C-alpha positions as CSV (number, residue, x, y, z in Angstrom):
1,M,233.7,141.9,-111.5
2,S,233.8,144.5,-114.5
3,R,230.7,145.5,-116.2
4,I,232.3,147.5,-119.1
5,G,231.6,145.0,-121.5
6,F,227.7,145.4,-121.0
7,K,227.8,149.0,-121.8
8,P,226.2,149.9,-125.1
9,I,228.3,151.7,-127.7
10,D,226.5,154.7,-129.4
11,I,227.4,155.3,-133.1
12,P,228.1,158.9,-133.9
13,E,226.7,160.6,-136.8
14,K,228.6,160.4,-140.0
15,V,229.9,156.9,-139.0
16,E,229.3,153.7,-140.7
17,V,229.8,150.5,-138.9
18,S,229.8,147.1,-140.5
19,V,230.3,143.5,-139.2
20,D,231.1,140.9,-141.7
21,N,230.7,137.1,-141.9
22,T,234.4,136.7,-140.4
23,N,233.4,138.9,-137.2
24,T,235.5,141.9,-138.4
25,V,234.1,145.1,-137.4
26,K,234.8,148.0,-139.8
27,V,234.4,151.6,-139.0
28,K,234.3,154.5,-141.5
29,G,234.2,158.2,-140.5
30,P,235.6,161.6,-141.2
31,N,239.2,160.8,-140.0
32,G,239.6,157.7,-141.8
33,E,238.7,153.9,-141.8
34,L,239.6,151.4,-139.0
35,S,239.0,147.6,-138.6
36,Q,239.3,145.0,-135.7
37,K,239.0,141.2,-135.8
38,I,236.8,140.0,-133.0
39,P,236.6,136.4,-132.2
40,A,233.9,134.2,-133.6
41,T,232.4,133.4,-130.1
42,F,231.4,136.9,-129.5
43,K,228.4,138.5,-131.3
44,I,228.2,142.2,-132.4
45,E,224.7,143.1,-132.5
46,Q,223.7,146.5,-134.0
47,E,220.4,148.2,-133.3
48,D,219.8,151.5,-135.1
49,K,222.7,153.7,-133.7
50,V,223.6,151.5,-130.9
51,L,226.3,148.4,-130.9
52,H,226.1,145.7,-128.4
53,V,229.0,143.1,-127.7
54,V,227.6,139.8,-126.6
55,R,229.5,137.0,-124.8
56,P,228.7,133.5,-125.2
57,D,229.3,132.4,-121.6
58,D,230.6,133.3,-118.4
59,E,234.0,131.6,-118.3
60,K,236.9,133.8,-116.8
61,K,238.8,134.2,-120.1
62,T,235.6,135.2,-121.9
63,R,234.6,137.7,-119.2
64,S,238.1,139.4,-119.6
65,L,237.9,139.7,-123.3
66,H,234.3,140.9,-123.1
67,G,235.4,144.3,-121.9
68,L,238.5,144.5,-124.0
69,Y,236.5,144.1,-127.3
70,R,233.9,146.6,-126.3
71,T,236.6,149.2,-125.5
72,L,238.4,148.5,-128.5
73,I,235.2,149.1,-130.8
74,A,234.4,152.3,-128.8
75,N,238.1,153.6,-129.3
76,M,237.8,152.8,-133.1
77,L,234.6,154.8,-133.3
78,E,236.0,157.9,-131.0
79,G,239.3,157.6,-133.5
80,V,237.4,158.1,-136.7
81,T,235.5,161.0,-135.4
82,T,237.6,163.1,-133.2
83,G,241.1,161.1,-133.4
84,Y,243.8,161.0,-130.8
85,K,246.8,162.8,-130.1
86,K,249.9,162.7,-128.0
87,Q,251.7,165.9,-127.1
88,M,255.6,165.7,-126.0
89,H,258.0,168.4,-124.9
90,I,261.9,168.4,-125.6
91,E,263.8,169.5,-122.4
92,G,267.7,170.1,-122.7
93,S,270.1,172.7,-124.3
94,G,270.5,172.1,-127.9
95,Y,267.8,169.5,-128.3
96,R,265.2,170.4,-130.9
97,A,262.7,169.1,-133.7
98,Q,261.8,170.1,-137.0
99,K,259.4,168.7,-139.7
100,Q,261.0,168.2,-143.2
101,G,258.2,166.9,-145.4
102,N,257.0,163.5,-144.1
103,K,259.9,163.3,-141.9
104,L,260.5,164.3,-138.3
105,V,264.2,165.4,-137.5
106,M,265.3,165.7,-134.0
107,N,268.7,166.9,-132.8
108,L,269.0,165.1,-129.4
109,G,272.7,165.5,-128.7
110,F,273.8,162.6,-130.9
111,S,276.6,163.2,-133.4
112,H,273.9,162.9,-136.2
113,P,270.3,164.1,-136.5
114,V,267.5,161.4,-135.8
115,E,265.2,161.1,-138.8
116,M,261.7,159.3,-138.3
117,S,259.1,159.0,-141.1
118,D,255.6,159.1,-140.3
119,P,253.8,156.0,-140.8
120,D,250.7,155.5,-142.8
121,G,247.6,157.1,-140.8
122,I,249.8,159.1,-138.4
123,T,250.8,162.8,-138.8
124,T,253.3,164.7,-136.7
125,E,253.3,168.4,-136.1
126,V,256.2,170.6,-134.6
127,P,254.5,174.0,-133.7
128,D,257.8,175.0,-132.2
129,D,261.2,173.6,-132.0
130,R,260.5,171.9,-128.6
131,T,257.3,170.5,-128.9
132,I,256.1,167.4,-130.9
133,I,252.5,166.5,-131.6
134,V,251.3,163.1,-132.9
135,K,248.0,162.7,-134.3
136,G,246.1,159.8,-135.9
137,A,242.7,157.9,-135.9
138,D,244.0,154.4,-134.3
139,K,244.7,155.1,-130.5
140,Q,247.3,152.3,-130.4
141,Q,249.3,153.4,-133.3
142,V,249.5,156.9,-131.9
143,G,250.7,155.8,-128.7
144,N,253.2,153.5,-130.1
145,Y,254.7,156.0,-132.5
146,A,254.9,158.5,-129.7
147,A,256.7,155.9,-127.4
148,N,259.2,155.3,-130.4
149,I,260.0,158.8,-130.6
150,R,260.4,159.3,-126.7
151,K,262.9,156.2,-126.9
152,W,265.5,158.2,-128.3
153,R,265.9,160.3,-125.2
154,L,264.0,159.1,-122.1
155,P,263.8,161.7,-119.5
156,E,266.8,161.5,-117.0
157,P,266.3,162.2,-113.4
158,Y,269.3,164.3,-112.5
159,K,268.9,167.5,-115.1
160,G,265.4,166.5,-116.5
161,K,266.6,166.3,-119.9
162,G,264.9,164.2,-122.4
163,I,261.4,163.9,-124.5
164,I,258.6,164.5,-121.7
165,Y,255.1,163.7,-122.4
166,D,252.7,166.5,-121.9
167,G,251.6,166.5,-118.1
168,E,254.2,164.1,-117.0
169,Q,256.2,164.6,-114.0
170,V,259.8,163.6,-114.1
171,R,261.0,162.4,-110.7
172,R,264.1,164.3,-109.9
173,K,266.9,163.0,-107.9
174,E,269.5,165.0,-105.9
175,G,273.2,164.9,-107.4
176,K,276.3,164.2,-105.7
177,T,277.3,166.2,-102.6
178,G,280.9,167.4,-102.2
179,K,282.7,167.1,-98.9
């Protein structure tokens, strides 16, 4: 049985948390503002600088959602204070990326460059032509946008070419053997 839902959530300095009557948790901090709708059966209790998520009963569905909503709220608090980032590397000859205003432009071996506009609340940085950094306050949006970038060239197992997350190990396969 998971006990994550029972852990209290500490509210950092410079962060405002409010829960309205529709059970929507709104978090405002230095990196932006996020909100999350919580089912009306759960109660969010705030004491000084600590939040508690209280579940109504011990049914299986309720117990599984208890830890989920506690983690979503904790992720929002971390996002508005420190933010989230995903770093990716581009491997392959001729593959490169550059930033043009609000757009990420990548040459990935296609006959045309791939252009992607940064969504609201997400910024991309290209420190060098083979590194892409995706930053934002919402953990889910950062991961989703990084996955959309990576989808253009998944790492292939024979030469290791493609867009690779920082720290990811690409499993390599042996090529054909000649007789």
